[in-house]
Each structure stands twice: as C-alpha cells, then as structure tokens.
TIVEX-369978 format. One record per residue: x, y, z of N, C-alpha, C in turn; residue in three letters. Coordinates in Angstrom, 2 decimals, padded with zeros to 5 digits. Atoms other than C-alpha are relative to their C-alpha. Layout:
<rs>
<r><n_xx>X</n_xx><n_yy>Y</n_yy><n_zz>Z</n_zz><ca_xx>X</ca_xx><ca_yy>Y</ca_yy><ca_zz>Z</ca_zz><c_xx>X</c_xx><c_yy>Y</c_yy><c_zz>Z</c_zz><type>ALA</type></r>
...
</rs>
This chain:
<rs>
<r><n_xx>-000.71</n_xx><n_yy>-000.93</n_yy><n_zz>000.86</n_zz><ca_xx>-037.87</ca_xx><ca_yy>068.49</ca_yy><ca_zz>-026.42</ca_zz><c_xx>-000.84</c_xx><c_yy>001.26</c_yy><c_zz>-000.11</c_zz><type>MET</type></r>
<r><n_xx>000.66</n_xx><n_yy>-001.30</n_yy><n_zz>000.11</n_zz><ca_xx>-038.70</ca_xx><ca_yy>072.19</ca_yy><ca_zz>-026.68</ca_zz><c_xx>000.39</c_xx><c_yy>000.67</c_yy><c_zz>-001.30</c_zz><type>SER</type></r>
<r><n_xx>-000.27</n_xx><n_yy>-000.79</n_yy><n_zz>001.19</n_zz><ca_xx>-038.84</ca_xx><ca_yy>074.61</ca_yy><ca_zz>-029.56</ca_zz><c_xx>000.38</c_xx><c_yy>001.40</c_yy><c_zz>000.43</c_zz><type>THR</type></r>
<r><n_xx>-000.47</n_xx><n_yy>-001.34</n_yy><n_zz>-000.30</n_zz><ca_xx>-036.97</ca_xx><ca_yy>077.90</ca_yy><ca_zz>-029.47</ca_zz><c_xx>000.02</c_xx><c_yy>000.79</c_yy><c_zz>-001.30</c_zz><type>LEU</type></r>
<r><n_xx>-000.02</n_xx><n_yy>-000.89</n_yy><n_zz>001.17</n_zz><ca_xx>-037.53</ca_xx><ca_yy>080.73</ca_yy><ca_zz>-031.91</ca_zz><c_xx>000.87</c_xx><c_yy>001.19</c_yy><c_zz>000.35</c_zz><type>THR</type></r>
<r><n_xx>-000.86</n_xx><n_yy>-001.16</n_yy><n_zz>-000.22</n_zz><ca_xx>-034.84</ca_xx><ca_yy>083.38</ca_yy><ca_zz>-032.21</ca_zz><c_xx>-000.02</c_xx><c_yy>000.88</c_yy><c_zz>-001.24</c_zz><type>ILE</type></r>
<r><n_xx>-000.06</n_xx><n_yy>-000.94</n_yy><n_zz>001.11</n_zz><ca_xx>-034.59</ca_xx><ca_yy>086.46</ca_yy><ca_zz>-034.35</ca_zz><c_xx>001.45</c_xx><c_yy>000.43</c_yy><c_zz>-000.19</c_zz><type>ARG</type></r>
<r><n_xx>-001.36</n_xx><n_yy>-000.38</n_yy><n_zz>000.35</n_zz><ca_xx>-031.32</ca_xx><ca_yy>087.15</ca_yy><ca_zz>-036.12</ca_zz><c_xx>-000.02</c_xx><c_yy>000.88</c_yy><c_zz>-001.24</c_zz><type>LEU</type></r>
<r><n_xx>-000.18</n_xx><n_yy>-000.74</n_yy><n_zz>001.25</n_zz><ca_xx>-030.14</ca_xx><ca_yy>089.58</ca_yy><ca_zz>-038.73</ca_zz><c_xx>000.25</c_xx><c_yy>-001.02</c_yy><c_zz>-001.11</c_zz><type>ALA</type></r>
<r><n_xx>-000.14</n_xx><n_yy>000.92</n_yy><n_zz>001.13</n_zz><ca_xx>-030.19</ca_xx><ca_yy>087.98</ca_yy><ca_zz>-042.18</ca_zz><c_xx>001.46</c_xx><c_yy>-000.43</c_yy><c_zz>-000.19</c_zz><type>LYS</type></r>
<r><n_xx>-001.42</n_xx><n_yy>000.30</n_yy><n_zz>000.17</n_zz><ca_xx>-026.39</ca_xx><ca_yy>088.20</ca_yy><ca_zz>-042.40</ca_zz><c_xx>000.47</c_xx><c_yy>-001.03</c_yy><c_zz>001.03</c_zz><type>ASP</type></r>
<r><n_xx>-000.38</n_xx><n_yy>000.96</n_yy><n_zz>-001.03</n_zz><ca_xx>-025.96</ca_xx><ca_yy>086.39</ca_yy><ca_zz>-039.09</ca_zz><c_xx>-000.56</c_xx><c_yy>-001.38</c_yy><c_zz>-000.32</c_zz><type>GLN</type></r>
<r><n_xx>000.63</n_xx><n_yy>001.28</n_yy><n_zz>000.34</n_zz><ca_xx>-028.38</ca_xx><ca_yy>083.69</ca_yy><ca_zz>-040.18</ca_zz><c_xx>000.77</c_xx><c_yy>-000.70</c_yy><c_zz>-001.11</c_zz><type>HIS</type></r>
<r><n_xx>-000.75</n_xx><n_yy>000.59</n_yy><n_zz>001.12</n_zz><ca_xx>-026.52</ca_xx><ca_yy>083.14</ca_yy><ca_zz>-043.45</ca_zz><c_xx>001.38</c_xx><c_yy>-000.49</c_yy><c_zz>000.45</c_zz><type>GLU</type></r>
<r><n_xx>-001.32</n_xx><n_yy>000.40</n_yy><n_zz>-000.49</n_zz><ca_xx>-023.16</ca_xx><ca_yy>083.01</ca_yy><ca_zz>-041.66</ca_zz><c_xx>-000.10</c_xx><c_yy>-001.25</c_yy><c_zz>000.87</c_zz><type>ARG</type></r>
<r><n_xx>000.20</n_xx><n_yy>001.20</n_yy><n_zz>-000.82</n_zz><ca_xx>-024.51</ca_xx><ca_yy>080.48</ca_yy><ca_zz>-039.14</ca_zz><c_xx>-000.31</c_xx><c_yy>-001.22</c_yy><c_zz>-000.87</c_zz><type>LEU</type></r>
<r><n_xx>000.27</n_xx><n_yy>001.11</n_yy><n_zz>000.93</n_zz><ca_xx>-025.87</ca_xx><ca_yy>078.35</ca_yy><ca_zz>-041.98</ca_zz><c_xx>001.30</c_xx><c_yy>-000.48</c_yy><c_zz>-000.64</c_zz><type>LYS</type></r>
<r><n_xx>-001.29</n_xx><n_yy>000.36</n_yy><n_zz>000.60</n_zz><ca_xx>-022.42</ca_xx><ca_yy>078.46</ca_yy><ca_zz>-043.60</ca_zz><c_xx>000.87</c_xx><c_yy>-000.74</c_yy><c_zz>001.01</c_zz><type>ALA</type></r>
<r><n_xx>-000.77</n_xx><n_yy>000.67</n_yy><n_zz>-001.05</n_zz><ca_xx>-020.79</ca_xx><ca_yy>077.49</ca_yy><ca_zz>-040.28</ca_zz><c_xx>-000.49</c_xx><c_yy>-001.42</c_yy><c_zz>000.20</c_zz><type>LEU</type></r>
<r><n_xx>000.57</n_xx><n_yy>001.34</n_yy><n_zz>-000.17</n_zz><ca_xx>-023.17</ca_xx><ca_yy>074.57</ca_yy><ca_zz>-039.84</ca_zz><c_xx>000.39</c_xx><c_yy>-000.90</c_yy><c_zz>-001.17</c_zz><type>ALA</type></r>
<r><n_xx>-000.37</n_xx><n_yy>000.78</n_yy><n_zz>001.18</n_zz><ca_xx>-022.52</ca_xx><ca_yy>073.42</ca_yy><ca_zz>-043.40</ca_zz><c_xx>001.48</c_xx><c_yy>-000.37</c_yy><c_zz>000.03</c_zz><type>ALA</type></r>
<r><n_xx>-001.45</n_xx><n_yy>000.25</n_yy><n_zz>-000.08</n_zz><ca_xx>-018.76</ca_xx><ca_yy>073.74</ca_yy><ca_zz>-042.89</ca_zz><c_xx>000.30</c_xx><c_yy>-001.12</c_yy><c_zz>001.00</c_zz><type>HIS</type></r>
<r><n_xx>-000.19</n_xx><n_yy>001.05</n_yy><n_zz>-001.01</n_zz><ca_xx>-019.01</ca_xx><ca_yy>071.55</ca_yy><ca_zz>-039.77</ca_zz><c_xx>-000.73</c_xx><c_yy>-001.28</c_yy><c_zz>-000.34</c_zz><type>ARG</type></r>
<r><n_xx>000.74</n_xx><n_yy>001.19</n_yy><n_zz>000.41</n_zz><ca_xx>-021.32</ca_xx><ca_yy>069.13</ca_yy><ca_zz>-041.54</ca_zz><c_xx>-001.13</c_xx><c_yy>-000.36</c_yy><c_zz>000.96</c_zz><type>GLY</type></r>
<r><n_xx>001.11</n_xx><n_yy>000.23</n_yy><n_zz>-000.93</n_zz><ca_xx>-024.16</ca_xx><ca_yy>069.56</ca_yy><ca_zz>-039.05</ca_zz><c_xx>-001.18</c_xx><c_yy>000.88</c_yy><c_zz>-000.38</c_zz><type>VAL</type></r>
<r><n_xx>001.18</n_xx><n_yy>-000.82</n_yy><n_zz>000.22</n_zz><ca_xx>-027.67</ca_xx><ca_yy>070.93</ca_yy><ca_zz>-039.11</ca_zz><c_xx>000.06</c_xx><c_yy>001.24</c_yy><c_zz>000.89</c_zz><type>SER</type></r>
<r><n_xx>000.09</n_xx><n_yy>-001.20</n_yy><n_zz>-000.85</n_zz><ca_xx>-028.55</ca_xx><ca_yy>074.32</ca_yy><ca_zz>-037.67</ca_zz><c_xx>-000.43</c_xx><c_yy>-000.41</c_yy><c_zz>001.41</c_zz><type>MET</type></r>
<r><n_xx>000.42</n_xx><n_yy>000.46</n_yy><n_zz>-001.33</n_zz><ca_xx>-030.32</ca_xx><ca_yy>072.50</ca_yy><ca_zz>-034.82</ca_zz><c_xx>001.18</c_xx><c_yy>-000.57</c_yy><c_zz>000.77</c_zz><type>ASN</type></r>
<r><n_xx>-001.16</n_xx><n_yy>000.60</n_yy><n_zz>-000.65</n_zz><ca_xx>-027.18</ca_xx><ca_yy>070.50</ca_yy><ca_zz>-034.05</ca_zz><c_xx>001.01</c_xx><c_yy>001.07</c_yy><c_zz>000.38</c_zz><type>LYS</type></r>
<r><n_xx>-000.93</n_xx><n_yy>-001.09</n_yy><n_zz>-000.28</n_zz><ca_xx>-025.04</ca_xx><ca_yy>073.65</ca_yy><ca_zz>-034.25</ca_zz><c_xx>-000.42</c_xx><c_yy>000.74</c_yy><c_zz>001.28</c_zz><type>LEU</type></r>
<r><n_xx>000.47</n_xx><n_yy>-000.70</n_yy><n_zz>-001.19</n_zz><ca_xx>-027.22</ca_xx><ca_yy>075.41</ca_yy><ca_zz>-031.67</ca_zz><c_xx>000.02</c_xx><c_yy>-000.90</c_yy><c_zz>001.23</c_zz><type>PHE</type></r>
<r><n_xx>-000.14</n_xx><n_yy>000.94</n_yy><n_zz>-001.11</n_zz><ca_xx>-027.26</ca_xx><ca_yy>072.28</ca_yy><ca_zz>-029.52</ca_zz><c_xx>001.43</c_xx><c_yy>000.02</c_yy><c_zz>000.53</c_zz><type>GLU</type></r>
<r><n_xx>-001.41</n_xx><n_yy>-000.08</n_yy><n_zz>-000.39</n_zz><ca_xx>-023.45</ca_xx><ca_yy>072.40</ca_yy><ca_zz>-029.52</ca_zz><c_xx>000.29</c_xx><c_yy>001.32</c_yy><c_zz>000.73</c_zz><type>GLU</type></r>
<r><n_xx>-000.20</n_xx><n_yy>-001.29</n_yy><n_zz>-000.65</n_zz><ca_xx>-023.50</ca_xx><ca_yy>076.12</ca_yy><ca_zz>-028.66</ca_zz><c_xx>-000.55</c_xx><c_yy>-000.01</c_yy><c_zz>001.42</c_zz><type>PHE</type></r>
<r><n_xx>000.62</n_xx><n_yy>-000.02</n_yy><n_zz>-001.33</n_zz><ca_xx>-025.88</ca_xx><ca_yy>075.63</ca_yy><ca_zz>-025.75</ca_zz><c_xx>000.71</c_xx><c_yy>-000.94</c_yy><c_zz>000.96</c_zz><type>THR</type></r>
<r><n_xx>-000.74</n_xx><n_yy>000.93</n_yy><n_zz>-000.86</n_zz><ca_xx>-023.97</ca_xx><ca_yy>072.63</ca_yy><ca_zz>-024.42</ca_zz><c_xx>001.26</c_xx><c_yy>000.66</c_yy><c_zz>000.52</c_zz><type>THR</type></r>
<r><n_xx>-001.23</n_xx><n_yy>-000.68</n_yy><n_zz>-000.42</n_zz><ca_xx>-020.76</ca_xx><ca_yy>074.66</ca_yy><ca_zz>-024.36</ca_zz><c_xx>-000.31</c_xx><c_yy>001.14</c_yy><c_zz>000.97</c_zz><type>LYS</type></r>
<r><n_xx>000.35</n_xx><n_yy>-001.13</n_yy><n_zz>-000.86</n_zz><ca_xx>-022.44</ca_xx><ca_yy>077.72</ca_yy><ca_zz>-022.82</ca_zz><c_xx>-000.42</c_xx><c_yy>-000.49</c_yy><c_zz>001.39</c_zz><type>ALA</type></r>
<r><n_xx>000.44</n_xx><n_yy>000.53</n_yy><n_zz>-001.30</n_zz><ca_xx>-024.08</ca_xx><ca_yy>075.62</ca_yy><ca_zz>-020.08</ca_zz><c_xx>001.16</c_xx><c_yy>-000.61</c_yy><c_zz>000.78</c_zz><type>LEU</type></r>
<r><n_xx>-001.18</n_xx><n_yy>000.55</n_yy><n_zz>-000.67</n_zz><ca_xx>-020.82</ca_xx><ca_yy>073.80</ca_yy><ca_zz>-019.32</ca_zz><c_xx>000.84</c_xx><c_yy>001.12</c_yy><c_zz>000.62</c_zz><type>ALA</type></r>
<r><n_xx>-000.75</n_xx><n_yy>-001.14</n_yy><n_zz>-000.52</n_zz><ca_xx>-019.06</ca_xx><ca_yy>077.15</ca_yy><ca_zz>-018.93</ca_zz><c_xx>-000.72</c_xx><c_yy>000.61</c_yy><c_zz>001.21</c_zz><type>GLU</type></r>
<r><n_xx>000.79</n_xx><n_yy>-000.55</n_yy><n_zz>-001.11</n_zz><ca_xx>-021.88</ca_xx><ca_yy>078.42</ca_yy><ca_zz>-016.70</ca_zz><c_xx>000.12</c_xx><c_yy>-000.89</c_yy><c_zz>001.23</c_zz><type>PHE</type></r>
<r><n_xx>-000.11</n_xx><n_yy>000.94</n_yy><n_zz>-001.12</n_zz><ca_xx>-021.76</ca_xx><ca_yy>075.28</ca_yy><ca_zz>-014.54</ca_zz><c_xx>001.38</c_xx><c_yy>000.09</c_yy><c_zz>000.65</c_zz><type>ASP</type></r>
<r><n_xx>-001.36</n_xx><n_yy>-000.11</n_yy><n_zz>-000.51</n_zz><ca_xx>-017.98</ca_xx><ca_yy>075.59</ca_yy><ca_zz>-014.20</ca_zz><c_xx>000.17</c_xx><c_yy>001.28</c_yy><c_zz>000.82</c_zz><type>THR</type></r>
<r><n_xx>-000.10</n_xx><n_yy>-001.27</n_yy><n_zz>-000.72</n_zz><ca_xx>-018.21</ca_xx><ca_yy>079.24</ca_yy><ca_zz>-013.19</ca_zz><c_xx>-000.78</c_xx><c_yy>-000.06</c_yy><c_zz>001.32</c_zz><type>GLU</type></r>
<r><n_xx>000.82</n_xx><n_yy>000.12</n_yy><n_zz>-001.21</n_zz><ca_xx>-020.99</ca_xx><ca_yy>078.46</ca_yy><ca_zz>-010.70</ca_zz><c_xx>000.71</c_xx><c_yy>-000.82</c_yy><c_zz>001.06</c_zz><type>THR</type></r>
<r><n_xx>-000.74</n_xx><n_yy>000.84</n_yy><n_zz>-000.96</n_zz><ca_xx>-018.96</ca_xx><ca_yy>075.66</ca_yy><ca_zz>-009.08</ca_zz><c_xx>001.19</c_xx><c_yy>000.77</c_yy><c_zz>000.56</c_zz><type>ARG</type></r>
<r><n_xx>-001.15</n_xx><n_yy>-000.78</n_yy><n_zz>-000.45</n_zz><ca_xx>-015.91</ca_xx><ca_yy>077.94</ca_yy><ca_zz>-008.92</ca_zz><c_xx>-000.43</c_xx><c_yy>001.05</c_yy><c_zz>001.03</c_zz><type>PHE</type></r>
<r><n_xx>000.46</n_xx><n_yy>-001.05</n_yy><n_zz>-000.90</n_zz><ca_xx>-017.87</ca_xx><ca_yy>080.76</ca_yy><ca_zz>-007.29</ca_zz><c_xx>-000.45</c_xx><c_yy>-000.57</c_yy><c_zz>001.34</c_zz><type>ARG</type></r>
<r><n_xx>000.42</n_xx><n_yy>000.63</n_yy><n_zz>-001.24</n_zz><ca_xx>-019.42</ca_xx><ca_yy>078.41</ca_yy><ca_zz>-004.73</ca_zz><c_xx>001.20</c_xx><c_yy>-000.42</c_yy><c_zz>000.84</c_zz><type>LEU</type></r>
<r><n_xx>-001.20</n_xx><n_yy>000.41</n_yy><n_zz>-000.72</n_zz><ca_xx>-016.03</ca_xx><ca_yy>076.97</ca_yy><ca_zz>-003.83</ca_zz><c_xx>000.76</c_xx><c_yy>001.20</c_yy><c_zz>000.53</c_zz><type>ARG</type></r>
<r><n_xx>-000.72</n_xx><n_yy>-001.20</n_yy><n_zz>-000.43</n_zz><ca_xx>-014.47</ca_xx><ca_yy>080.42</ca_yy><ca_zz>-003.67</ca_zz><c_xx>-000.69</c_xx><c_yy>000.62</c_yy><c_zz>001.22</c_zz><type>ALA</type></r>
<r><n_xx>000.73</n_xx><n_yy>-000.59</n_yy><n_zz>-001.12</n_zz><ca_xx>-017.21</ca_xx><ca_yy>081.61</ca_yy><ca_zz>-001.32</ca_zz><c_xx>000.22</c_xx><c_yy>-000.79</c_yy><c_zz>001.29</c_zz><type>ALA</type></r>
<r><n_xx>-000.20</n_xx><n_yy>000.84</n_yy><n_zz>-001.18</n_zz><ca_xx>-016.58</ca_xx><ca_yy>078.67</ca_yy><ca_zz>001.02</ca_zz><c_xx>001.47</c_xx><c_yy>-000.14</c_yy><c_zz>000.38</c_zz><type>ARG</type></r>
<r><n_xx>-001.42</n_xx><n_yy>000.23</n_yy><n_zz>-000.19</n_zz><ca_xx>-012.81</ca_xx><ca_yy>078.73</ca_yy><ca_zz>000.70</ca_zz><c_xx>000.66</c_xx><c_yy>000.94</c_yy><c_zz>001.00</c_zz><type>GLY</type></r>
<r><n_xx>-000.83</n_xx><n_yy>-000.80</n_yy><n_zz>-000.90</n_zz><ca_xx>-010.08</ca_xx><ca_yy>080.13</ca_yy><ca_zz>002.90</ca_zz><c_xx>001.00</c_xx><c_yy>000.77</c_yy><c_zz>-000.85</c_zz><type>ASP</type></r>
<r><n_xx>-000.88</n_xx><n_yy>-000.78</n_yy><n_zz>000.87</n_zz><ca_xx>-008.35</ca_xx><ca_yy>083.00</ca_yy><ca_zz>001.07</ca_zz><c_xx>001.48</c_xx><c_yy>-000.19</c_yy><c_zz>000.32</c_zz><type>PRO</type></r>
<r><n_xx>-001.41</n_xx><n_yy>000.15</n_yy><n_zz>-000.39</n_zz><ca_xx>-005.12</ca_xx><ca_yy>082.61</ca_yy><ca_zz>003.07</ca_zz><c_xx>000.54</c_xx><c_yy>-001.33</c_yy><c_zz>-000.52</c_zz><type>LYS</type></r>
<r><n_xx>-000.45</n_xx><n_yy>001.32</n_yy><n_zz>000.46</n_zz><ca_xx>-004.89</ca_xx><ca_yy>078.90</ca_yy><ca_zz>002.27</ca_zz><c_xx>000.09</c_xx><c_yy>-000.02</c_yy><c_zz>-001.54</c_zz><type>LYS</type></r>
<r><n_xx>-000.04</n_xx><n_yy>-000.06</n_yy><n_zz>001.46</n_zz><ca_xx>-005.71</ca_xx><ca_yy>079.58</ca_yy><ca_zz>-001.39</ca_zz><c_xx>001.25</c_xx><c_yy>000.70</c_yy><c_zz>-000.51</c_zz><type>GLY</type></r>
<r><n_xx>-001.21</n_xx><n_yy>-000.72</n_yy><n_zz>000.41</n_zz><ca_xx>-002.90</ca_xx><ca_yy>082.11</ca_yy><ca_zz>-001.66</ca_zz><c_xx>001.25</c_xx><c_yy>-000.83</c_yy><c_zz>000.28</c_zz><type>LEU</type></r>
<r><n_xx>-001.14</n_xx><n_yy>000.88</n_yy><n_zz>-000.29</n_zz><ca_xx>-000.51</ca_xx><ca_yy>079.64</ca_yy><ca_zz>000.00</ca_zz><c_xx>000.16</c_xx><c_yy>-001.06</c_yy><c_zz>-001.09</c_zz><type>GLU</type></r>
<r><n_xx>-000.05</n_xx><n_yy>001.00</n_yy><n_zz>001.07</n_zz><ca_xx>-001.40</ca_xx><ca_yy>077.02</ca_yy><ca_zz>-002.62</ca_zz><c_xx>000.54</c_xx><c_yy>000.64</c_yy><c_zz>-001.28</c_zz><type>VAL</type></r>
<r><n_xx>-000.49</n_xx><n_yy>-000.68</n_yy><n_zz>001.20</n_zz><ca_xx>-000.84</ca_xx><ca_yy>079.54</ca_yy><ca_zz>-005.43</ca_zz><c_xx>001.48</c_xx><c_yy>000.30</c_yy><c_zz>000.11</c_zz><type>LEU</type></r>
<r><n_xx>-001.43</n_xx><n_yy>-000.25</n_yy><n_zz>-000.20</n_zz><ca_xx>002.53</ca_xx><ca_yy>080.53</ca_yy><ca_zz>-003.95</ca_zz><c_xx>000.81</c_xx><c_yy>-001.28</c_yy><c_zz>-000.18</c_zz><type>ASP</type></r>
<r><n_xx>-000.69</n_xx><n_yy>001.30</n_yy><n_zz>000.13</n_zz><ca_xx>003.52</ca_xx><ca_yy>076.85</ca_yy><ca_zz>-003.73</ca_zz><c_xx>000.10</c_xx><c_yy>-000.40</c_yy><c_zz>-001.47</c_zz><type>LYS</type></r>
<r><n_xx>-000.03</n_xx><n_yy>000.32</n_yy><n_zz>001.43</n_zz><ca_xx>002.56</ca_xx><ca_yy>076.31</ca_yy><ca_zz>-007.37</ca_zz><c_xx>000.99</c_xx><c_yy>000.90</c_yy><c_zz>-000.74</c_zz><type>LEU</type></r>
<r><n_xx>-000.91</n_xx><n_yy>-000.94</n_yy><n_zz>000.64</n_zz><ca_xx>004.45</ca_xx><ca_yy>079.43</ca_yy><ca_zz>-008.39</ca_zz><c_xx>001.45</c_xx><c_yy>-000.40</c_yy><c_zz>000.23</c_zz><type>ASP</type></r>
<r><n_xx>-001.37</n_xx><n_yy>000.44</n_yy><n_zz>-000.30</n_zz><ca_xx>007.60</ca_xx><ca_yy>078.23</ca_yy><ca_zz>-006.62</ca_zz><c_xx>000.36</c_xx><c_yy>-001.26</c_yy><c_zz>-000.77</c_zz><type>ARG</type></r>
<r><n_xx>-000.24</n_xx><n_yy>001.27</n_yy><n_zz>000.71</n_zz><ca_xx>007.26</ca_xx><ca_yy>074.78</ca_yy><ca_zz>-008.18</ca_zz><c_xx>000.31</c_xx><c_yy>000.25</c_yy><c_zz>-001.47</c_zz><type>HIS</type></r>
<r><n_xx>-000.20</n_xx><n_yy>-000.24</n_yy><n_zz>001.43</n_zz><ca_xx>006.93</ca_xx><ca_yy>076.07</ca_yy><ca_zz>-011.74</ca_zz><c_xx>001.17</c_xx><c_yy>000.92</c_yy><c_zz>-000.28</c_zz><type>TYR</type></r>
<r><n_xx>-001.18</n_xx><n_yy>-000.85</n_yy><n_zz>000.18</n_zz><ca_xx>009.62</ca_xx><ca_yy>078.72</ca_yy><ca_zz>-011.26</ca_zz><c_xx>001.26</c_xx><c_yy>-000.84</c_yy><c_zz>000.05</c_zz><type>THR</type></r>
<r><n_xx>-001.14</n_xx><n_yy>000.89</n_yy><n_zz>-000.10</n_zz><ca_xx>012.08</ca_xx><ca_yy>076.00</ca_yy><ca_zz>-010.20</ca_zz><c_xx>000.14</c_xx><c_yy>-000.85</c_yy><c_zz>-001.26</c_zz><type>LYS</type></r>
<r><n_xx>-000.03</n_xx><n_yy>000.84</n_yy><n_zz>001.21</n_zz><ca_xx>011.12</ca_xx><ca_yy>073.84</ca_yy><ca_zz>-013.22</ca_zz><c_xx>000.59</c_xx><c_yy>000.74</c_yy><c_zz>-001.18</c_zz><type>LYS</type></r>
<r><n_xx>-000.46</n_xx><n_yy>-000.80</n_yy><n_zz>001.14</n_zz><ca_xx>011.90</ca_xx><ca_yy>076.67</ca_yy><ca_zz>-015.64</ca_zz><c_xx>001.49</c_xx><c_yy>000.33</c_yy><c_zz>000.11</c_zz><type>ARG</type></r>
<r><n_xx>-001.41</n_xx><n_yy>-000.39</n_yy><n_zz>-000.20</n_zz><ca_xx>015.32</ca_xx><ca_yy>077.40</ca_yy><ca_zz>-014.11</ca_zz><c_xx>000.96</c_xx><c_yy>-001.09</c_yy><c_zz>-000.40</c_zz><type>SER</type></r>
</rs>
C-alpha cells in the first residue's frame, strides 16, 4: 500500500468529506472508488485505441451500417 498526499482547496475538501459521509464511506475509500473508476475508463480507452489501430476501417464501417439497418428496422 502507498500513501498519496494531495492538495485541495478547503471548499473542495469539505465537499468531498460531505460526499464520503453521504455514501457512508471514509475519504480513503472514496478516493479508492474514484481511482478504480478512472483506471477502468483508462484501460477501456487503451483497449479501444489498440483495437482501432489494428482494425480494418472498411470492415468497421460495414458493421456499423449493418447495426444501423438492424435498429432502423426494429423502430419501424
């Protein structure tokens, strides 16, 4: 486990304390939740970018067109 020190404006600190209290968690747990979400989003974006770089744009557009036709028919 590591220790992280951050500097926040007093107002931000108080609001985060209120958020943690509202959720019934400690400030440490609140920041653990924030970092877990941020890292999951980063991992998802990274995987997407890697796949996009290796992908075939023409085939990707064909798949999107197929999906568009499918959902357009469902709505009609």
